C-alpha positions in Angstrom: 16.7 17.2 17.5 16.0 20.6 16.1 14.2 20.6 12.6 16.5 23.0 10.7 14.0 23.5 7.6 16.9 23.0 5.1 14.2 21.8 2.6 11.5 23.8 3.6 11.2 24.7 -0.2 12.3 23.1 -3.2 13.6 26.3 -4.7 16.6 25.7 -2.6 17.6 22.7 -4.5 18.5 22.0 -7.5 -4.3 -17.6 -10.7 -7.2 -16.8 -12.6 -9.0 -14.5 -10.3 -5.5 -12.9 -10.2 -5.1 -12.4 -14.0 -9.0 -11.3 -14.4 -8.3 -8.7 -11.4 -4.9 -7.6 -13.4 -7.2 -7.6 -16.8 -9.4 -5.0 -15.3 -7.0 -2.7 -13.8 -7.3 0.8 -15.0 -4.7 1.3 -17.7 -4.6 5.3 -17.8 -6.1 7.8 -15.2 -7.1 11.0 -17.2 -7.8 12.8 -13.9 -4.3 12.9 -13.2 -2.6 16.5 -13.8 0.4 14.8 -15.2 -2.0 12.9 -17.9 -3.7 16.2 -18.9 -0.6 18.1 -19.4 1.0 15.5 -21.2 -1.9 15.0 -23.4 -2.4 18.6 -24.2 1.4 19.1 -24.9 1.5 15.9 -27.1 -1.6 17.0 -29.2 0.0 20.5 -29.4 3.0 19.3 -30.8 1.6 17.1 -33.5 -0.7 20.2 -34.6 2.3 22.4 -34.6 4.1 20.1 -36.8 1.0 19.4 -39.0 0.6 23.0 -39.2 3.7 23.1 -41.3 2.1 21.5 -44.2 0.8 24.0 -46.7 2.6 27.1 -44.7 5.1 28.7 -46.9 5.7 31.5 -44.2 6.1 31.7 -40.7 3.3 34.0 -40.4 1.2 31.3 -42.5 2.4 28.7 -40.1 1.1 30.7 -37.0 -2.2 31.0 -38.6 -2.6 27.6 -39.4 -1.2 26.4 -35.8 -3.9 29.0 -34.3 -6.7 27.7 -36.3 -5.9 24.1 -36.0 -5.3 24.7 -32.0 -9.0 25.9 -31.8 -10.2 22.8 -32.9 -7.6 20.4 -31.4 -7.5 22.0 -27.9 -11.0 21.9 -27.0 -11.1 18.2 -28.7 -8.4 17.1 -26.5 -10.2 18.7 -23.2 -13.4 16.9 -24.1 -11.4 13.5 -24.4 -9.7 14.1 -20.9 -13.0 15.2 -19.1 -14.9 12.3 -20.8 -12.1 9.7 -19.7 -12.1 11.1 -16.3 -15.7 11.0 -16.1 -16.0 7.3 -17.0 -13.0 6.4 -14.9 -14.8 4.0 -12.7 -16.6 2.4 -15.6 -13.3 2.2 -17.6 -11.8 0.4 -14.4 -14.3 -2.5 -14.8 -13.3 -3.3 -18.3 -10.7 -5.3 -19.5 -7.7 -3.5 -21.2 -8.3 -4.4 -24.5 -12.0 -2.6 -24.1 -10.2 0.4 -22.2 -8.1 1.0 -25.2 -11.1 0.5 -27.6 -13.1 3.1 -25.5 -10.3 5.5 -25.3 -9.6 5.3 -29.2 -13.6 5.7 -29.7 -13.7 8.9 -27.3 -10.9 10.1 -29.5 -12.7 9.9 -32.6 -15.8 11.6 -31.0 -13.5 14.3 -29.4 -11.8 14.7 -33.1 -15.2 15.2 -34.5 -16.1 17.5 -31.9 -13.0 19.5 -32.3 -14.1 19.8 -36.1 -17.3 21.1 -35.3 -15.5 24.1 -33.8 -14.0 24.8 -37.1 -17.6 24.3 -39.0 -19.0 26.9 -36.2 -16.1 29.2 -37.1 -17.2 29.3 -40.6 -14.4 27.3 -42.0 -14.5 28.1 -46.0 -12.9 24.8 -47.2 -14.7 21.5 -47.0 -15.0 20.6 -43.4 -12.6 17.4 -42.6 -15.1 15.4 -40.7 -13.7 11.9 -41.4 -10.1 13.1 -41.1 -10.7 14.9 -37.8 -12.3 11.7 -36.3 -9.4 9.4 -37.5 -6.7 12.0 -36.3 -8.4 12.1 -32.8 -8.8 8.5 -32.7 -4.8 7.7 -33.6 -3.8 10.6 -31.0 -5.8 9.0 -28.5 -4.4 5.4 -29.1 -0.7 7.0 -29.2 -1.3 8.7 -25.7 -2.9 5.4 -24.1 0.0 3.3 -25.4 2.5 5.6 -23.9 0.7 5.8 -20.6 0.4 2.0 -20.6 4.3 1.7 -21.0 4.7 4.0 -18.2 2.2 2.0 -16.0 4.2 -1.3 -17.1 7.5 0.6 -15.7 6.1 0.4 -11.9 6.3 -3.3 -11.8 10.2 -3.5 -12.2 10.6 -0.6 -10.0 8.5 -2.3 -7.1 10.2 -5.5 -7.6 13.4 -4.1 -7.3 12.5 -2.4 -4.2 11.5 -5.3 -2.7 14.8 -7.1 -3.5 16.7 -4.5 -2.2 14.9 -4.5 0.7 15.2 -8.4 1.4 18.7 -8.1 0.6 19.2 -5.5 3.4 17.6 -7.7 5.8 19.6 -10.8 5.1 22.8 -9.1 4.9 25.0 -11.0 7.8 25.9 -7.5 9.4 22.1 -7.0 10.2 20.8 -10.5 10.4 23.4 -12.1 12.8 23.5 -9.0 15.1 19.8 -8.9 15.4 19.8 -12.8 16.2 22.5 -12.1 18.6 20.8 -9.4 20.2 17.8 -11.9 20.6 19.8 -14.6 22.0 21.4 -12.1 24.6 17.8 -11.1 25.8 16.2 -14.8 25.7 16.8 -15.4 29.5 17.2 -12.0 30.9 14.4 -10.3 28.9 12.1 -12.9 27.2 9.4 -10.5 26.3 11.9 -8.2 24.8 13.5 -11.0 22.8 10.0 -12.0 21.4 9.1 -8.7 20.5 12.6 -8.3 18.7 11.9 -11.4 16.5 8.6 -10.4 15.6 9.8 -7.1 14.6 12.4 -9.1 12.5 9.7 -11.2 11.1 7.2 -8.4 10.1 10.5 -6.8 7.9 10.9 -10.1 6.2 7.1 -10.2 5.4 6.9 -6.8 4.1 9.7 -7.6 1.9 8.6 -10.6 0.4 4.5 -10.2 0.0 3.1 -8.3 -2.8 1.5 -5.3 -1.4 0.0 -3.5 -4.4 0.4 -0.2 -6.0 0.7 1.8 -3.0 0.4 1.7 0.8 -0.7 4.5 3.3 2.0 6.8 5.3 0.8 5.2 8.3 1.9 1.8 6.9 5.3 2.9 6.1 5.6 4.6 9.5 4.6 1.5 11.4 7.4 -0.6 9.4 9.9 2.2 10.1 9.4 2.1 13.7 9.9 -1.9 13.8 13.0 -1.4 12.0 14.2 1.1 14.6 13.1 -0.9 17.6 15.4 -3.5 16.0 18.5 -1.2 15.6 17.8 0.5 19.4 18.5 -2.9 20.8 21.7 -3.3 18.7 23.0 0.6 19.2 21.4 1.5 22.4 21.8 4.9 23.5 24.0 5.6 20.2 20.5 6.0 18.2 18.4 8.9 19.3 15.0 8.9 17.3 12.5 11.7 17.4 9.2 11.3 15.6 6.8 14.2 14.9 3.7 12.8 13.2 0.9 14.7 12.1 -2.2 12.1 12.1 -3.9 14.1 9.4 -1.3 12.9 6.9 -1.6 9.3 7.9 -3.9 8.3 4.6 -1.4 9.9 2.0 -0.3 7.2 -0.2 3.2 5.9 -1.1 4.7 3.1 -3.1 5.7 0.3 -1.0 8.7 0.0 1.1 9.5 3.9 0.4 10.1 5.2 3.8 12.3 2.1 4.9 15.3 2.8 2.8 15.5 6.3 3.7 15.5 5.4 7.5 18.0 2.8 7.1 20.2 5.1 5.1 20.2 7.3 8.1 21.1 4.6 10.5 23.6 3.3 8.0 25.4 6.8 7.5 24.5 8.5 10.6 24.7 6.1 13.5 27.0 3.5 12.1 30.0 5.5 11.6 30.0 7.7 14.9 31.1 6.2 18.1 28.8 8.4 19.8 25.8 7.9 17.8 23.3 10.2 15.8 20.1 11.8 15.9 17.3 10.8 13.6 14.0 12.6 13.0 11.2 11.4 11.2 8.4 13.8 10.7 4.9 14.1 8.7 2.9 17.0 8.1 -0.3 18.0 6.5 -0.4 21.1 4.5 -3.8 21.6 2.9 -4.0 19.0 0.3 -0.4 18.2 0.6 1.6 16.0 2.8 5.1 16.7 3.7 7.5 14.2 4.9 11.1 14.6 6.3 13.9 12.4 7.3 16.6 13.9 9.0 19.8 12.9 10.7 23.2 14.2 11.8 26.3 13.1 10.2 29.6 12.3 11.6 32.3 15.1 11.0 33.9 14.3 7.8 31.3 12.6 6.2 29.7 13.7 3.0 26.4 13.2 1.3 26.5 9.5 2.1 23.8 7.5 0.7 22.4 9.9 -1.9 22.8 7.0 -4.4 21.1 4.5 -5.7 18.7 4.1 -3.0 17.5 7.8 -3.1 17.4 7.5 -6.9 15.1 4.6 -6.7 12.8 6.4 -4.2 12.7 9.5 -6.4 11.8 7.4 -9.3 9.3 5.5 -7.5 7.5 8.4 -6.3 7.2 10.0 -9.7 5.9 6.7 -11.0 3.1 6.9 -8.8 2.1 10.5 -8.1 3.6 11.9 -11.6 3.8 15.7 -11.4 2.0 15.9 -8.2 5.0 14.9 -6.2 8.3 16.4 -5.1 11.5 14.8 -3.7 14.7 16.2 -2.9 17.7 15.7 -0.6 20.4 18.0 1.0 23.8 18.1 2.9 24.2 21.1 5.1 26.1 21.9 8.4 26.2 18.3 9.4 22.7 17.5 8.8 21.4 15.5 6.0 17.9 15.7 5.2 15.2 13.8 2.7 12.0 15.7 1.9 9.2 14.3 0.2 5.9 16.2 -0.7 3.1 14.1 -2.0 -0.8 14.8 -2.4 -3.3 13.8 0.2 
């Protein structure tokens, strides 16, 4: 199937050991671009509000805001650089110690920002203690917000596994797969065995805990097993084209991310059409980015089928893993539905 590049750019779219390991998981990653942007924005908002105190006019507020930013912004950058540089060390600590370290770094960064005022010739008494306390408080609030965001990943991943398991045990899919295996047992026993192995692997992936992320290669392998099952069922009605870039295989994705996209292509492209449909899965590395596309033809009269909860879940889980460094979109155009994902490598 021809890749129409309808989403070439996004401008077109609107046990005890387990507990111990969990306790030593990295609470926040200051090396991520999204974390750095949020930290700077958060501090600047606080500085802007704080500058209102003691400013009677707008020009007075601007003057205060400029002076305070000259102290707060370097302090924030120092905190981010220090937290990023100490990332591996922090990951070996328990979560409570990570919080304490972040607060201590915040206090040090606050005092460092205050030193900028001192060097600049601040005429009033230099607020060393107040700056250190403000830095500690801002660091604590930022880490708390990042912790809440980190914890939101668990329900999203659990919901994805539940959705995947539910789709596997739907009678429509399960019974057809088993009936296909029964029909193949005598005529082509090796093919029947491969079919049941694929089905078993789909169940295994839906049930086991796979961690925060898997590689694109893992997701491709799972999608290939699913499509192998569906090919036995639909025969020539399902036409699959793979265009895979080996250089993109190491890209990180949330577990069970590609599977619902491929299943949507089958459900809304192949099933409703007597003549079947074409499905194209492509991956491509572009510098430090990886682009993933799932494209399928849609029978006449069909709208943006599947552009609902499944796609919302995919986009939400991508943002939880990669934050502002990922992009996700989908579009229906000229009888072709395409999903486009872009993630860092």
